[in-house]
N, C-alpha and C positions, 0 to 999 in steps of 0.2 A: 539228200543229194544222192544222185546215182553214182555209185562207185565205179561203174564201167566207163564213165565219161572222164577221160584223162586230161582234157583241155581245161586248165586251171584258170588262166587269166586271158580270155580271148580279147584280141584287139580288133576293133572294127564293130560298127553298130550291128550289122547283120549277124556276125559270129556271136556276139554277146546275146542277141535276141534268140538265136538258135539254141545256144547252150542253156540259156535261162528257161526257155519253154520246155526243153527236154528234161531239165531238172524238175520243173513244175509238174509235168506229166507223171514223172516217177514218184514224186512226193505225194501228190494228191490222189492219183489213181493207180499207182503201182505199174505203170506202163514203161517198159524199158525199150527205148527206140534204138538202142544199139543191137538188139536182137532183130533179125530180119523179119520174122513172122509178125512181130508187133509193129515194126516200122511200116510194113505194107499197108496197114490200116490208115496211115496218115500221109505217107509219101509215095510217089510213083515208084514202081519197081526199078526203073532205070536210074533213079537217083540214090537208091539205097547204098551202093558202094561208096559214092561220094560222101554221103552223110556219115557212114561208118568210118571212113578215112579221116574226116574232119573231127569227129568226136573222140576217136580213140587215140589220137596223137596230139602232142602239144607243139608240133612244129608250125612254123609260119606257113601261110597259104602259098607263098612263092617257093618255099622249100618242098611242100607237099606236091605241088603241081609245077614242075620246072618249065614246061612249055607255056609261053605267055598266053596263047589262045586258050589252052586248057585251063589255065589259072583264071582267066576272065570268065570262062564258062562255069567253072566251079563257084566263083563269087556270085554269079547270077543265080545259079542253082541254090546256093546258100541263102540268098535273099528270098527266093521263092519258097524254099522249104521252111524258112523261119515264118513266113506269112501263113503257109499251110498249117504248120504246127500251132501257130497262134489261133487260127480259126478253129482247129480241132479242139484245142484246150478250152476255148470259149464255149463251144458246143457241148463239151463234156460237163462243164460247170453249169450250163443252163439246164441240161438234162438232170443233173444231180439236184439242183435247186427245185426244179419242177417236181421231182419225185418226193423230196422232203416236204414241199408245200402240200402235195396231195395227201401224204401220210398225216400231216398235221390237221388238215381239213377233216379227214376221215375220223381222226381221234376226237376232234372237237364235236363232230356230229354225234359220235357214240356217247360222249359225255352229256351232250344236250338231251339225247334220247333218254338216257338213264335218269337225268334230273326231271324230265317231263313225266316219266313213268312213276317216279317217286312222288311227284306232286299230285298226280291223279290218284295214286293209292292213298295218300294222306288226306285228300279231300273227302273220301268216302268213309273214313274212320270216325267213330265217336270219340269223345274226350278221353275216356279210359283207354281205349285201344291206341289212340294217338300217343298218350303219355307212355304206355308200356313199350311201344315200338321205338319211340325216341330214346327211352332209357336203355334199350337193348343196343341201339346203333350209335349212340353218342359216347365218345370217350369220357373217362372220369374227370379229367382236367377241365374239359368244357362244361361238364355238368356242375362242377364246383363253382366255376365262374358264373354260370347262369343262375345258380341258386343264390349266390351272393348278390347279384344284381336284382333278383326278385325280392330278396329281403330288404335291400336298400329302398326299392320302390314302395314296398309295403310300409316301411317306417316313414317315408316321406308323406304318403297318403294319410297315415295316422296322425302325423304332426300337423298336416293341413286341416284335418277334421277337428283336432283338438283346438287349433287356433280359431276355427269357425264357431265352435260351440262356446268358446270363451268370450267371443265378441258379442 
């Protein structure tokens, strides 16, 4: 939560939405809309004083803007700013997701390339070279498991051969 936003429990759908989107922008992207430079990216410059006044005080809208027409204008601006911030937050999230997906795809392609290269390399090795490379690059725990499985298979084959010769 943004500590610069002093409006604790906003009343009204648009005020709640505005405060919520400002907190989300701060929490997810570190953007503090109470600072004028960062607010300019999302809100029209003419609306920044209204935004700042709404967010940094906990007074009622009627108390903040005593003139009725000014209060109505501020409420309309509040609704429009809430929508603008909502769109901006959505765009930021889409951009972040796209970047993460691109990184994941890149990483998967690199891993696939590595495994293809390994497969090509292993295809051209003879049995002795293959065994030595596998021993070098396989962890001991996996080797123990593989050896145990190989012994069990050998024992099963011997048992089957013994049954065939007995019959």
